[in-house]
N, C-alpha and C positions, 0 to 999 in steps of 0.2 A: 303856454300852449294855446290859450284861447285866441290870441291874434291869428295864428295859422288856421285853426279850425273855423273861426268865424269868417275869415276871408274865403276859405275853401267852400264853406256852406253858402255864403253870399254868391260866389261865382256859380256854384251848382244851381242855385235858385234861378239865376239869370240865364244860364245855359239851357235849363230845362224849359224855359218859357215857350220856344217855338213848338216843343212837343206837347205842351199843355194847351196852348192857345193856337188852334189851327188856323182860324180866320184872322186876317189883319184887322186890328183895332187901333184907332188913334190914341196916343198917350194922353193921360190926364195930367198935364203939367201943373196946373194950379192945385189939384188934389195932392200931388206928390210934394209940392212945396209946403202945403198945410201940414202934412204928416211929419215932415222933417222939422218944421217949426214947433209943432206940438211936443215932439220928443225932446227938443232942446229946452222948451219952457218947463216941462214936467221935471226933467232931470235937475234943472237949476233950482226950482222951487223946493222939491222934495229933499234934495241933498242939503240945501241951505237950511231948511227946517231941522233936519237931523243934526247938523252941526250946532245949531242954536240950542237944541235940547241937551246935547253933551256939555255945552258951555254952562248952561243953567243948572246942571246936576253934577256937582263935584265928584260924586261917587261913581258916575258912569264913565265908560271908556269909549274909544272910537270904534269899537268892533261893530256896533249896529250900523254906523255910517259906511264902513268898508263893505259890510254885507249888502247894504242897499245899493252901493255903487256897483258891486259885482252882479247884481240882478239886472241892472240896466243893459249890460252888454248882450246877454241872450235876448233881451227885449228888443234890441236894435235889429237883430236878425229876423225876429218875428215881424216887426214893423216893415222891414225891407221886403219880406215875402208878400205882405199885403200890397206894397207899392208895385211889385212886379206883376203879381197875378190879378189883382183887382184894378189897379190904376194903369196897367200896361205900359210901365215906364220904358222897358227895352225897345218898344216901337219907336222911341225917339231917334234911334240910329237910322232907321229908314226915312223918318221925317226929315232929318238933317242931311241925309245922303252921305254918311261918313262910314259906311260899312267896310270900306277898304283902307281906312286910315289906321296905320300901325299904332296899336295900343290906345288910340284915342276913343274908339268905339267902346272898348271895355271900360275905360275910365269914365266915360259918360254914363254907361249903364250902372256902374258902381258908385257914381257920384252921390246919390242920396244916402247910401250906406256910409260912405266916407264922411259926409257932413254930419250925420247923426252921431257917428263915433267921435268926431272932433267936439261936438257940443257936449256929449256926455263926459269926455275927458276933461274939458274945460270946467264943467260944473263940479266934477270930482276934485280937481285941483284947487278950485276956490274954496270948497268946503274943507278940504284938508289943511289949506293954508290958515283958515280961521282957527283951527285946532292946533296950529303950530306943528303939524306933522312934517312940514318941509318949509323951506324959505325961498322957494322959486317964485318969481313973478308969474302971473297967469300965462303970458306968452311963452316964457321960458319953460314952464311946466308942460304946456301943450307940445312945444317943440321936442322936449326931452322924451315924452311918452311916445310920440309918433316915430322918433328915431329908434326906439326900442322895438317897434314893429318890424323894422327892416330885416332883422335876423330870421324870423319865421316866414316873412312874406317874400323875401328875395327869391327863393326857389320858384314860387308861383309866378312872380313877375318875369323871371328869366324864361320860364317855359312859355308863358303867354307871348313874350317878345319873339321867341324863336318861331312859334307857330304862326304869329301874325306876319313875320317877315317872309316865311315860306308862302303863306297865302297871298301876300302882296306880290311876291315875285311871280307866282302862277297867274295872278290877275293881270299883271303887266306883260305876260308872255315871255319871261326869262326862261329859256329852254332848259338849262341845267337845273334850275329850281323846280320847274314843273316835272321834269323826269324824276327828280329825287322825291318830290311829294307823292307822285303816283306810285313809285316803288314802295315807299313807306306805308301808303294807304292799302296796298294790295297784300303785303306780307306782314302779318301781325308781329312776328319775331323781330323784324327790323324796327318797329316802333319802340319796343322795349330796349333794344340795343342803343337806339338813339337817346332814349331817356337816360340810360346808364352813362353814356358819354357826356351828355349835358350835365348830369348830376356830378360827375367826377370833375368836369371843368369848373362847376360852381363851387365845389369844395376847395379848389385851389384859388378861386377868385374871392371867396367870401372873406378871408382875413383882411384883405386890402379894402374891401367894401365896408366892412364893419369899422375899421380904423377910421375911415373917412366919415362914416355916419355918426360914430360916437365922439368924433373930434378928439381922439385919443392922441397923446404926445408921449415921446420917450420918457421913461422914468428918469428924473434928473440924477446927475452924478452925486454921490454922497455915500455915507456909511451903509445905508440900506441897499443902494444899488450895488455897491461893492460886495455886500454879503450875499445877495441873490446871484450875482455873477460867479462868485466863488463856489456857491452851491451847484450851479449849473455845470461848472467845469469838473467838479468832483464826481457828479452823477453822469457826466458825459451827455448832457442834455443840450440840444441845439434849438434855438429859436431865432427868428429874425430880429426880434426886439422884445423888451419888457415895456409895456405901455401903461401910462397913467390915464385912467378913464375919468374925466371930469363930470361929476354929478352934483356939484354944489354941496357936497357933504351929506347927501340925502340917501345914498345907496351904499350898502355894505356888501360887496361881492367881488368875485374874481373868476376868471375863465381862461381857458386855453382854446385857441381856435387855429385850425390848420392841420393838415395831415403830415407834411414833411417840414424839415427844419427851415428851409428858405421860405416856406409859405406858412410859417407858424408864428403867432404872436401869443404872449401871455398878457392879459389885461387885469389890472387891479384898480378898483375905484379909489377916488381920493379919500372917501370916508374910511375905507379899510386901512389905508396907509396911515391916516391921522389918528384913528381910534385904537389901533392895536400896537403893541410894542414890536420892535424889529424882530425879535425872536418869534413872536406869534405870526407876523407877516411872512416870515420865512417858512413857518409850518404850513400856512395856507398856500404859499408858492409850491411847496413840496407836494401838496395834494394835487395841484394842477399839473406838475411834472409827472405825477403818477398816472394821470390820464394819458399823457403823451407816451410815456414809456410802456404802458400796457396797450398801446395802439387803439384806444377807445374810439377816436374819431374815424379811423379806418374801419373798425368794426361796425360803427353806426352807419357808415356808407354801405357796407354789405348788408346790414340789417334792413336798410331802406330798399335795397335791391331785392332782398328776399320778399318784402311785401309786394313789390311790383311783379316778381315772378309768380308768387302765389295767386295774385289777382289775374295775371295772364293765363295761368294754367286752368283756373276755374272757368274763365270765360271761354277758353278754347275747348273745354271738355263738357260744357253744358249739353245735355241731351237736346236734340233739335226740337224746337217748338216750345221750350220751357218758358222763354220770355214772351212768346206769343199768347200764352194763356192769360197774361195781364191785359187789362183794358188799354194801358199805355205802357208798352215795353220800354220806351226810352226813360221814362220817369222811374219805372221799377228798377231798371239797371242802375240808375243814378242813386236811388235810395239804398240798394244793396251795397254799392260802392262806398257810400258814406258810413253805413253801419260797419262795414269791414274796416274802414279807416279808423273809426273810433275804437273798435275792439282791438285792432292790432297795436295802435300807438298808445292808447291809454292803459291798456291792460298788459299786453305782451311787452311792448317797448318800455313801459313804466317798470315792470318787473326786472327786466334786464338792466335798465339804467340805474336802478337803486343798487344792484349788485356791483355795477361798475364804479359807482360812487364809493361803495364800501372798499372795493379793491384799491381805489386811489387813496383812501384814508390809510389803509394798511401800508401802501408804498410810502406815503408821506411820513408816517410814524417811524418806519424802519430806516428811511433815508436820513431823517433828522438824527436818529441814533447813530448811524454810520458816520455822518459828517462830524458830529460833536461829541461822540463817545458817551451817549446818554444811556448806555445799556445797563448801568448799575443804579440809575436813579429810580425811585419808586414810580410805578406806572401812573399813579394819580398826579405826580409832579412832572410828567413828561411834557416837553414843550408843545407837542402836537395836541395833547389833551388840554393843556392850558389855552391853546389857540382856539380850539373848538368851544371851550367854556367861555372864553372872552367873546366869541361870536354870539353865543347864546345870550349872554348878558346884554350885549348891544342890541340884539334883535328881539328881546323881550319874549312875548308869548309864542313866537315862531319856534322856540325851543321845544314846545310841547306838541306842535302841529306836525302832522305827517304830510310830506309833500308828494307830488305825483312822481318826481324823479329822485327824491332824497328821503332817506329815513329821518325821523326827528333827531335833532342834535343830541338830545338826551340819550337816545339809543345808540347814536354813533360814538359818543364818549364812553358809554358803558361797554360797547363791543371792543373798542381799542384797548381799554384797561384790561378786559378779560383776555384779549389776544396777546397782550404783552406779558401777562402773568401766567397764563395756563397753556402748556404745550398741547393739551388735548383740543383746546379751542382752535389753536393754530392748525393742527392736523385736519380737524373737521372742516375748517374754512377752506383750506387748500383743496381738499377732496371735492367740496361743493363747486369750487370754481373750475376745477378740471372737468367735472361732469357737465357744467354749464357750457364751457368752451367746446367740448367734444360734441354736445348736442347741437350747439349753434353751427359749428362747421359742418357736421353731418347733415343737418337740415338744409343748409345752403347748397352743399354739393348735390344732395338729392333733388332739390328744386332746379338747379342748373341742368342736371342730367335729364330730368323730366321735360324741361323746356327744350333742350337740344333735340330730344327725340321727336318733337313735333315739327322740326324744321324740314326734313325731307318731304313730308306730306304737303307742307305748305308750298314748298318750291314746285312740287309736281302739280298740285291742284291750282296754284295761283298763276301758272304760266299763261293760260288762255285769258284769265282776267286782266293780267298785266298788259297783254297785247291789246285787248279791247280798250282798256283805259288809255293807253298811249295813243293808239290810232284815233280814238274818239276826241282826245284833246287836240291833236293836230288837225283833224277834220273840222273841229269847231273854229279853228283859226283860218280855215280855208286852204290848208296845205294838204291837199288830197294825195299828192304824189308821195310825200314823205310818209303819210299814213299807210299808203299802199305798200311801200317797200318794207315797213315794219311788219305788216301782215305776211308779206311774201317770205321774209326770213323765218317767221313762225311756221309757215307751211312747209318750208324746206326742212326744218328740224322735225316736224311731224312725220314727213315722208321718210326721212332717214331713220327714224326710230321705229316706225310702224308702217311698213310698205303695204298698205291697203290699196284697193283699186283707186286709180287716180280721180275718178269722178266724185267719189265720196269726199276725198280731200278737197277737191276743187269747190264743191258745194259748201264745205265748211268755211273755206276762204271767202266765198261769195257772201255767206251769211255775216262774216266779219266785216267785210268791206262795204257791202250794201250797194255795190255798183250794179246798175240795172234795176234795182228795186225801187218802187214808187216813182218811176220815170216812164216816159213814153216807150222806152225800149225795154220791154219785159218779155219779148219773144224767147222761145227756148233756144233758137239758134244763137241768140246773143250770149246766153249763159254757156252754151256749148263752146262757142269760139273763145269766150273769156277763160273757161276752164282749160281748154287746150293750150292757150297762149301761156298761162301761168305754168302749166306742167312743162311746156317747152323750155321756159326760162330756167326751171329747176333741174333740167336734165343735163346730159353731157354736152360737150362742145358741139357736137353735130346738130344739136337741137336749135342752134342759131339759124340754120336754114329754115326750119319750120316756123320760127318766130318771124323771120323776115317775110315769109309767105303770108303769115297771118296779118302782118302789117300791110302788105300789099292788098290783100282782100279787103281789109278794113277801109283803106283809102278809096278803093273802087266802090265800096258800099256807101261811103260818104258822098261821093260824086253822084251816085244814083239817087240818094235821098234829096240832094240839092236840086237835081233835075226834076224829080217828081214834085218838089215843093212849088215849082212855078205854076202848075196847073191842076193839082189835085184838089179835092173839095174839103180837105181837113181845115180846121180853124187855124188862125194865125199863131196863137200861142203854142199849139201842138207842133206846127211846122217849125217854129223857132226852137222848140224843145228838142226836136229830132236832130236839127243841125247842131245845136249846142252839145248834146250828149254824144253824138258821133265825133265831133271835134275833140271833146275831152277824151273820148276813147282812143283816138289817134295819139294824143299826148301821153296817155297812160302806156300804150304799147311802145312808143318811142323811148319812154323812160325805162321801161323794163328791158328793152333791147340794149340801151346804154349801160344799164347796170350789169347785164349779163356780160357784155363785152369788157367792161372794166374788171370784173371778177376774173375773166379769162386772160387778162394781161394784154388787152387790145385798146390802149388809151386813145388812139386816133379815131377809131370807129366809135368808141364810146362818146368821145367829145362831139362828134358829128351828130349822133343820135340825140344827145342832150341839147345840143344847139338847135336842132330841128324842133324838138319839143318846146324849148324856150321861145322860139320864134312863133310857134302856133298859138301861144297863150296871149290874151289881152295884156296890155301894158300894166294894168293895175292888179293883175291876178297874184294872189299871195304865193303861189308855187314858183313864180319866176325867180324869187330870191333863192329858193332852195336849189333850183336848176342852175342858176348863176354860180352858186357856191361849188356845185359839182364840176361845172365847166372850168372854173378857175383853178380848182384843185388838180384837174387833169392837165391843164395848160402849164401849171407850175412844174409838173413832173416830166414834161416833154423836153 
């Protein structure tokens, strides 16, 4: 779990940098390089000395060295925090101008952390090699360990890639990407739905990704493969393949990955296949089948969704101003999120995961009994018990240690023996699992219901924000007409839902659009005419005459301004501003007229209005493309 937590912590440190450091500061590149080098030298020297002490003292074991190696990893996160906050390494992105490069900016920001991690892994591998804890070469050990990081880090990379692609599409002006980004940013519930969809996609993709990362191959044909295939058929278990995971004989493990049969693999390491008998390997395989038959992968997916829903509900229901009480609300929210992550996954998820492992043990023991008729054999001699005992002997002191996701093997063996012997243990176990499942499903349903209850309010309250965000984006691209029509549609909906006096609505629209604000044309008659024009567009078919009249008056006003411009005492920039603003006003009115005619089924008149508006714009104006699209669409329908 440390790889996932360390990467999330490192990313959180990097992402919080803009909130902590308000003013731009140049990065200290030499200082960053010095810290990375120092971590590498310290890890190499200290771990090498620890290995030498173990070799010189026959009575000692490798536990102190392993403990020292484990201390270096949180030390890396602390060192990276200093690199970010004190040496301002994230500012390198602005220095290099790569803020819009997909995943490159994140990789550069995380590069010191990755380099320190690689140096510590390399030092650990060399020290362990001296103690003959493995037979990897240094390069092979580093490669093997980094590939193990892929399983916990893949979700983070996938989410970062998705976010970066959306950001890049918005930066490049891809309309559908920008519209989607705006929609997700306005409505929080869409963000969590998007995360759920991406997570589900990743669950189906992960088996193939891990097969490639672990360089796993299909378990060769032979007696063991035949035995496992026969077990699968009898238990009606489906998997895409049974894979052999090459570890150089250094890892004793097995795993099932994937939710559904066609997207599921069972992996077993070469050491497990070589060190255990076929009967014991089958028992381990039965345990992994137990995970699949009890739908643990699917339940883990919903468990992760429950964490997201809980976080979403907490953030949505925080009293206003709670975060504002902190000196730095962004950092406070980040810290709360990390604390919640640790509590949820290390405590709650760990508790549930240990029960799921126990459930898989029970399934494995019962399945072996069904397949081979072992019901009359003493519990201590049961193949599943022997397999667990064999694992414990191969793994040494791990037998006595309590894992985050597993009970100690000694406890697992003792429980299975008691389960097979005593009906009261079986009844108690089944009762506990039913209670756990009911509580799990009930909690998930309650969270979904609470989250769904927030959607209507978000849709209602986010409508105006959505219109503002969309129109602002198009305005930033210079597409004033497209922004105008977006706002007009919103106004039309407002009027249909709440028929207040039209001037109030018109002024709300004017506030959205900003037409006439901060320009030479700020007179009240301009706002009155604009309001009347918009109301005319949104009215019945007869309002077309009022719109045409407003357009005629506007053209006369433009001519009057141009005549006055030749001899009045106003400055040149003011005179040009008047002409430019009134010309744009004409284009706006023509566009509104064309849109009204098109909506009323008058394509010929609409085409002429759009064509006049298109002709009135300069050749390089961004709105000409939008008008050309409308004209071509109308011409295609004639």
